[in-house]
N, C-alpha and C positions, 0 to 999 in steps of 0.2 A: 496478609495480601489481599484485597477484595478477591471477589470471584470472576476470573476473567469470563463467564458467561455469563455476566451481568454486563459483563462493558459490552462483549458482545450484542447482546438483545437494546442496551442503548442508544449503540451505536447505527444500529440498525434502523430501531426506531425515527431515529434525529437524519441519518443520511441518507436510510431508503437504499443499503448494500450491506452485505455480509464483509466484514471487515478481518484482518492476520490481525493477531493479538500479539504483542509482543513483551515483556516484563522487564526492567532494572532496578538490583536492587539496590537500598541505600548500603548507610556502611556503618560501622563503627569503628576507628579506630583504638588499637587495645595501648596503642605506646608510638612515641613518633609525634611530638604535635611542632608547628611549623619549622620542618627540618623538612618539607619535600620542594620547597622552592629555594633553599640552600646545597639543591642535587645531594643531600644526603637518605636517608633510611625512612621509611614508615612500616608498619605492620600492622595492616586494617583488617578488615573481614567484612564481607560481606552477611547482609542480615534478611530475616524474611519480612522486612515491612518493603514494600516496593511501588516504583510507578507503572501500571499498565499504560498502555499504548495500542490504541485500533486503528486498526487505516484501511482505506479504500482510496480506486481512483476516481477520481472525477471528468467530468466530459467538456465542463463549460469554462474550461481554463482559470479554474479559483482554487485555491489554498486556502482549507475555514480549518481554522485549530478549535476544537473545544474543549475545557475544562471542565469536569463534574463538580474538582473543589472548589472552585472559584466561580459554579454555575454561568459561566461565561463564554461567550463568542467573538470569536475575530475571524473577519473574510479579509483576503487581499490575495491582487492578482499574482499568478505563477510569473510573469513573466515581469515584474515591477515588486518588487520583495521588500520590505525597508531594509536600509543600509546601517539604520541606527538605532538604539538603544530606544525604548519609551517611556520605561522604569514600568513596563506593565508586566506580569505572568506570562506574558506572551514572547519577550524577550529571548526569553528560554530554548523554546523549539524555535524559535526566528535564526536566532546566530550560530545553531547547528545548518540547519539552510545556507543561512549565508559563509559560512567555511565550506559548506559542499559548492556551492556553486562558485565558489572563490578556485578549487578545486576542479573544475574543468566541467561539469554536472550541470545539465537543466534540468532544473525543478520542474514536474509534474505535476499536473493540477491532480489535490485528491482532498480528502476528511480525516483529518487525526480529533481521533477521543482522547481524552489525557483523563487519567484516572488513580490518583494514590492513598497511600495509608501513612508512609512517611513523615512522621509530624514538624510540620513546618516552622523554621526559625529553633531548630535542638541541637544543631551537632551531627547532626544523622545524614547531613549532604541528602536532601531531597531536592536539591537543583540540579546536581550532576544524575540522580535518577532518573530528571525530566530528561536529559539532554541526550543519554545512554540510548534512552526510549526511546524518543524520536530518532536517532540516527539509526540506531538497526532495522525501525522498521519502515523507514524512507531507505532505507539501501533494497530491502525488499522492492522497493516498486521499481529501483534504479539497475535492478540485477547486478547487483555490487555486493563483494564482500572484507573490508578490510579486516585485517590481522585485530585481534584483541587490543594490541600496544600503540596501533597505529591509530585506532577508532578513538580512543582513550586520549590520544594527542590530540584529535581535532576535535574533542569537546572541550576539552580542555583553551583549548584555542578560540572557539568558541564566548566561552567565558571569560576569558580574557580581552580577547577583543572586541567582540559586540556588547554582551553584559557591563562589562567595565569592572568585574572582579577578576585582581590581581592573584587569582589562585593557583596553587601548583595544582602536580600530577595525579595525586593519590586517591580523591574524590573517584574522578571517572573512570582512574585506570581500576578501580576493586569493582567497582561498579558493572563495568567490563566482562574483566578478567577472576572475579570472586570464583573458589572452590566450596563446593557444602563442605561442611566442617573441620574444615581447615580456614588459619588465619595467612598471609601472603606480605612476606617482607619483601620489600621493593627496592631497591637499588634505585632513586629517580635520578641520576647521574645516567645511565644506558639503559633505563626500563629492563634491567632482568628481576628475576624475581625468583623466592626457594617458597614451596609451600612448608606450614608448620600445623601438622594436627593440632586440632583443640578434643583433648578427650572426651571421652561421650561421656563421662561424668562431671562433666565441667558446663555450667550454665553464664550464657551473657545476662548482667540482669539488667538493662539498662533504667536509667533513674531520671528525669528532665523535671530540672528545677525551676520548669516553669518562666524562667527568667530569658526572653529572648535576647538574639543577637542578629548581626547582617554582618557579612564579610565585604561588604563593600562600603564597609564604614571607615570613621579616619581612625580609630584603635586598631585594626587590620593595617592599614594602608603605614600608618607612624611605627609598628611593630616593623616593618618588612623592610621600610627605610633603615631601621636604626641594624638590621642584621645587616643588609648592604653596607654602612658604614663600617659598620666593626669587619668586615670582609675586605673592604678598602684598605683600612687601615693596616692589617697586617701583610695587605699585599704590596705595600711599598716597603718591606725587609721582606718579605718574601714573596716575588712577583709571580710566582709558579699557584698562587691560595688563591684562584677566582672564585670561587665561594666557600663557604666554615666548614664541608665538609671534610676540603684541605687541612682543615685549622685544626690544631692543638689545643688542649689545657695550658699548656708550656709557653704557647704564639702569645696567651691574654696576661700573662705575668711578667710577660716582658716589657708590650708592647701596649697594653691594657691601659695603659693612663694616657696613651695619647687619643684614646676615644674618652665622649663623651660619656658619661656616667650608666647613662641610660641604653646604649648599644654595646657598652661589658654586658650588662648582666643578660641582657637578650643575647650573645655571642657565648656567653657562661651557659645558656640555658640550651642552646640549638648545639653545640660540639657536648655538650658532655649525653644529651638525649641523643645524639648519633650512636653513641659508644652504647647506651642503657638500651636502646633497639636492637641491634644485633646482639646481647647478649641476653636480653626478652624470648627473641626468636631460637635460641639456642636450648633457654630454660625449656623451652616448649615443646622443641624437637625431644629430647631430654625425659621430658615427663616432671621437672623440677618446678613445683608448684612454689614452693618455702619460694624458691629464688624469682620467680617470674612475680611472686606478690611485694618483693622486695623492689625490685624495680619501679614493678607501677607506684606504690607509695616515694620514692625517690622523683620518677617521676613528674607528679603531682605536685610536692613541693618546690622542686624545679619553674611548672607552669606557674605557678600562683605567687611564688615569689619572686624570680630573677624574669619573667617573662611577663608577669605581673599581667595574663590575662585571665586572670580565676573572678572567683567576685563572690562576694560574703556567702548567700546562697550554695553556691558549688563547693566552697571549702566547707561549710556545715553537710553535707550529704556528704563527701566524702569522709569526715571523720565520725559523723554518724554511723557508716559502714564499716567502722573499725570494730564495734562492739557487737553487732552479731555472727552468730553462730553460722560457719559452711563459707566467710569469705575467704578468697586466695587472695584480691586485691581490688585496688577503687582507686580512679583516677577519673579530672576530667578530661571529657575526648571531646572531638573538634577541634574547631576555630578559636573556641573562648568566648567570652565574654558575656557567660550565660551559657544556657542548652544544656546535654546532658550528663553523666558519669557513668563510666560503665563499672560494671561488677562483675569480676570472673566469681563464681561459684560453685561449690559443692549443689551438683541439681539436685539432690535430694532433700536439700535443704531451702532451693531457691526461692518456694513460691511462700513460708514459711519469713526468709530472708524480704523477701519485695514488699510483705504486707507489714512488719514489723518497721523498715527504714520506711515507708511513707507515711506509718502513723508518727513515727519519733519526727519523721522533718515536716509535716503538717505541724506535729505541736511544738517543734519550737519555732519555725517561719513563721507560721498560721499561713502556709503558700499548700493546697493539694497537689501534690506531684503526679506525673502520670509515671505508672512503670510497668516496662515489660520484661518479662521474660523471651530471651530468645536464643536462637542460634544460625548459626554459620550456615548460609546459603552459595551457591551458586552464582554464575554472572548472569546479562544482559542474555536471552535464548527468545525463540520463537514458542508461545504457547500454545502446543498443539491443540 
């Protein structure tokens, strides 16, 4: 994470005011992809990459947003903030302000500086980190404090309704509610969750394929539509099935022929992924690393073959990891179509694992990856 004191100095020099500093982490999803909007289960962990937000009040009626990452500043009237996206990085903090305003809060004048080290377009949820960091910073000026699950829902709405991405609740939820040294099994239906400890001798090695993705793109949208088509088909026979969370593999055997071939494959992934995710949480709780690795491997095959959301580079990264000492499990993580793989690795082997994986991937693809050794971190908080 960037140094909070560096952001404090940057903000003070730019705006002539001492800011309060807040942090919201990115995340890596250990298992459970494209199950969240099907009201299923996911199991992410917050990581020690984060967005920092520095905030201070103003007296001129303006909201000023500055991104150190983009080297760009935007100025708005607090009483007349944009109500529609512009396709600019500022959509993410502006979306949070729009949702807060819709909840009846008068948005005050303030300066906000954002600086993050969550890699953009890597599937580690840089957008949710910006949203949650903005939200907790603005909360401090408003003198309010939403419970973590409620704050996550508000930030999800900002991305759905303002930014225009049909994301589920997972990214914002783990950024707001993560726990140090734990993964979090989240029931996306009722937002109840269970913490699953990650052993001290296990490291999270995140390998960026350097292939970008954008969750606002057509691939993500089409997959979600196919998931909903499958649920609607099953619901014609079982009206209680509102989402694929309620469906079973047997439903696909009975009525899969009534779906498009694409919808059938997407549904098979989502339904089996829900089962795997719950099983993976139990494996972590029971410290059964062999079973967890098996489930991660099965999850990647399903993501690649049935959901068709992988890419050749990600498949190569996962395949190369299988040959290296210390590996517990590997799979593509995030929204898909590029981004990062997550590798659970014996901590003592993590440095050599990361070096070998990077060298082998570069030699095979001609692409030099970014590889990070991470640990599970806590959720959004004020930096004292």
